[in-house]
N, C-alpha and C positions, 0 to 999 in steps of 0.2 A: 282711221277713217275707212268707210266702205260705201260703196255706193248702192242704189236702188233702182230697180226696174221692173217693169210689168212682169207679172207671172206668167203672162201668155207669150212673152217674148220667147223666140225659139232658141237663143243663145243663153237664156237664163238657166242659171244651175239648179234653181228649183230644191235647194239644200234646207233653207230657212224662208218662211214666208212671214210677211208683216201683215197686219189686217187694220181697217179702220179702229181707231182708238188706241192703238198702239203707239202713235206719235202723230201730233196735229197735221201734218201734211200727207200722211197715209190715207188716201181716199177710196182705195180699193186693194183687193189682193195683190200683194207686192213682193217680188223675190229680191233677197239680199244678194248684191252682185259683187261676190268675192274678188272677182278678176280684177276690180279696181281697187282693191285694198292698198291703202299706203300708210305709213307711219307720218305724221305730222309734228314738226317743232312748234312749240308755242310761239316762236316768231313767225312761223309760217301762217298759222291760224289766225294771229292777230293781223297779217297782211291781208288775209282772204277776207276778214272782218271789217277792216278799215277800207277795203276797194268794194265792200259790198256783194263780193262774189259768195261770200257767205253771211249769213244773219243769226243772231243769237235765237232761241227758242227756248221753251220750258225745257227742262231737264228731262230725259228718258227715263222710264221705270225701269228700276234695275232687272226685273225679271225679264224685260226685253232687251237690255243691254247684254245678259247672261245668255239669253238664247242665241242672240247674233254672235258673240263670242264664242259659244260652242259650235256654232257652225262654222266659224272661222278655222278652229282647230280640226275640223272633220274635211275640209275643204281641200280639194286637189289642185285648187287654183291659187292657192296661197303658198308662198314659200316659207321654208322652215324659219327664217329669220324673223318674219312677221309673226309666226305663230309663238316663237321664242318671246319676241318683244311683249306679246299680249300675255302670255303665262306670267312672265316676270310682272307685270303690272297687277294682274288680279290673283295672285297666289294668296293673298290673305283675305278674299272676299269669301 
């Protein structure tokens, strides 16, 4: 899981941008915040959903997911363990 932030934020990595139409809650040019990247267990995600800290939404388009993932692999703010986990998850795509 990664966060997003305004592309205008001075701490923004500005490696990958999302735009309106990429996902329903994206309303303006937005930067993926790789410094917040984390690996969630299914039980933790379920906990977030039950507490309404997170909410289900429509699936993200595969090309957007892949763009975010490619940025994760290039980011200097993501540790090698998270990069390896992502690579393991997506090796067949």
